[in-house]
N, C-alpha and C positions, 0 to 999 in steps of 0.2 A: 597690407597682409603679406607676411614673408613668404608664404607658399604662392607660387605662380598659379593663376587660374583658380577654378572652383571644383574641378573634377580630378580624381586620381585613380590610377590602377596600381594595386599592390600585388606583387607576386613573391612567393618564397618557395624554396625547394631544396632538397638534398640531391646529391649526385654521387654515384660510385667513384671511388678514388681512381679507378682505372680509366674513367671517362672525364675526369675533372679538368685535365689540361685542355682538351678539345672544347669542353663546355665553356671555360673561361675565354678561350680564343674566339669562340663564336659570339659570346656576349660583347667582347671588347672590339672585335673587328667588323661585326655585321649587325647584330641584333639591336643594340641601343641606337645606333645611327638610323637604322631602318625605321624603328618606331618613332623616334623624335621627328623624322622627316614627314610623317603623316600629318595631313592638314588638321590643325587644332591641337596637336601635341606641342608642348612648350619646352619640356626638359625631362631628363631621366637621371636617376641616381642608383648606383650599385653599392651594396654593402656585403660584408662578410661577418659572421657571428663573432662577437667577443664572448658572450655567454648567452646563447640562444639556440633554439632549434625551430625550423630548419636552418642550415648553415648559410644559405644565400638569400638575400632580400633585394628586391628592386622596387623603386617608386617611379611612376610616370605621371607627370602633371599635365593636365589638359585644360584648355580655356574654359570649358564647361563640361558638365557631366554628359551632355548629349553627344559630345565627341566620341565617347566610348560606346556609342550605339549608332555611329554615323556610317554612311555608305563607304567612305574612304577607309575607315578602320575595318569594317566587315570585309571589304574587298581584300585588304591585306591579310586578314586572318584566313580567308579562303584560298589564298595564293601564296602559301609559305614557300620559301626556298627549300631545296633538298637538304641543305645543311640544317635549316631550322627544323624540318620534320624529323630528321635523324636525331637531333639533339633533344628536342622536346619529348620524344618517345622514351628518353632515358631519365626524365625527371622522376623524382621520388618524393612522396609526402608533400605534393604541391598544393599551395594555397593561392587562389586567384580571386581577388576582391576588387570589384568596381565600387567606388565610393564617392560621395560628395564631401567636400571640406566644409565643415560647419563652424569650426573655431580655428583661428590661426592668429596667435599672439607672439610678439617679439620683433626682432630686428634682423634676422638672417638665418643662416643654416650653420650647423656645426659639423665637426669631424666625427662625432659619435652620435648615435641615435638610440634612444630608448623606445621600446615598443611594448605597449600595454594593451592587451586584448580583453574586451569586455563583452558581455552577452546580455543586452537589454531585452525587454519584452515590450509589446506595443503600449501596455498600460503604464509602464514606468519610464518610457523614453523621455517625456517632457521633464520630469523631475531630475532624471540623470543629466540631461543636457544643461539644466540650470546649475546643478552641482559642479559639473565639469567646467563651466564658465569660470568658476572661482578657482578650481584646482589647476587650471591651465593658464595661470598668470605667472610669467617668469619673474616679475618684480625686479629686485636688485640681486637676485640669487647669483653668486659667483659661478661661472662655468656653464650657465644655462642661457642659451641663445634664443630659443623660441619653442613654443608648445602648440600642438594642433590636435584636432579631433576629426577623424574620418568616420562617416556613417555609411555603412554598406548598403548597396542597392541589390536586394535579393534576386531580382529578375535578370540582372546583368552579370552577376557574379557566378563563379563556378566554372566548370569545364566548357570547352567548345569542342568542335569535331576533331581538332588536331592537338588540343592541349589537355593532357590527362590530369587535370585537377579533380579533387573530390567535389562533386557538384554542389552539395549542400554545406560543405565545411566552410564556416566563416561567412556564409551568405547574409546573415542578419547581424553579425557581430560589428562592434565598433572598435576602432583602433586609435589609441593615443600615441602620438609621436612627440618625443622630447629630444630636441636638438641641443647638443652641448659641446663643449670644447674638450672634455676628458671624461673617461668612464666613471671616475669617482663621483663627479658632480651629478651625472645622469642617474647612476645607481642610487645615490642618496635621495634624490627627489622621488624616484619610484618607491623606495622604501617608506619615505615619510608621507606620501600622499595616496598610495595605492595598495599598500600591504598592511596586514594586521588591523588594529583598531582605526588607524588613520584612513583606511579605505572608506569608512562611513561618510555619507549615507549609502554608498555603493557597496555591493558585495565584493568579495575577493575576485581578482581578475581570473580569466580562463588561463592566461599565461602572461609572463613578462620576459623581456630579454633585452640585451644590449648588442648593438652592431657597430662596426667600424666602417667608415666610408672608404670605398675603393676608388671611385671616380664619378664625376657627373658630366653630363652633356646637355647643352642648351641649344635651342633652335638657331640662335645666332652663331654658335660655333660651327654648325654645318654650313651656314651661309658664307661665313668668312673662309671656311676651308675650300 
């Protein structure tokens, strides 16, 4: 499975231009390393929008879903640094989703990420999962590296005491991740499998977008550092 572990935290947000330099400095110099250092966290990736909203997206892979409800993680959330508290208070349009990885096909990660947001209901989740098993097969498609499905955990998603996400926004949504080598390849797959008549048997997505990788950090990078 190309994604590390079976749990994932997905966050996305906008930030005012006046706060953007400090926001990026915080992410790059403190936040990613702090999170990846938590027991059970394996790696993190940061993205900026190519054609998407919100502008910034981060993915944090964990060994299991339980890591995202563990004492180690909850202790970190309850003891944010001053820089973290100040920066998080400036987030806008934030989405915070705790999810389990239920499909992960392919051979690695790409420089471009496609994000497709779906909204299932309990009675159609099984049929959707079956349909997505077929749609999330990279095959021999040029420029497509891997494809994944994240299924949100409603009780763990949304805001915390110090993180101003919209509590119910995305709490039950699913997120398709499409890793590719260039935007054209990823955009084409989104169009061919998730928009218009090609979306069938699924309805049209809540949203779609493409993001460019800024950088990634693995647990082994911290250990070697």
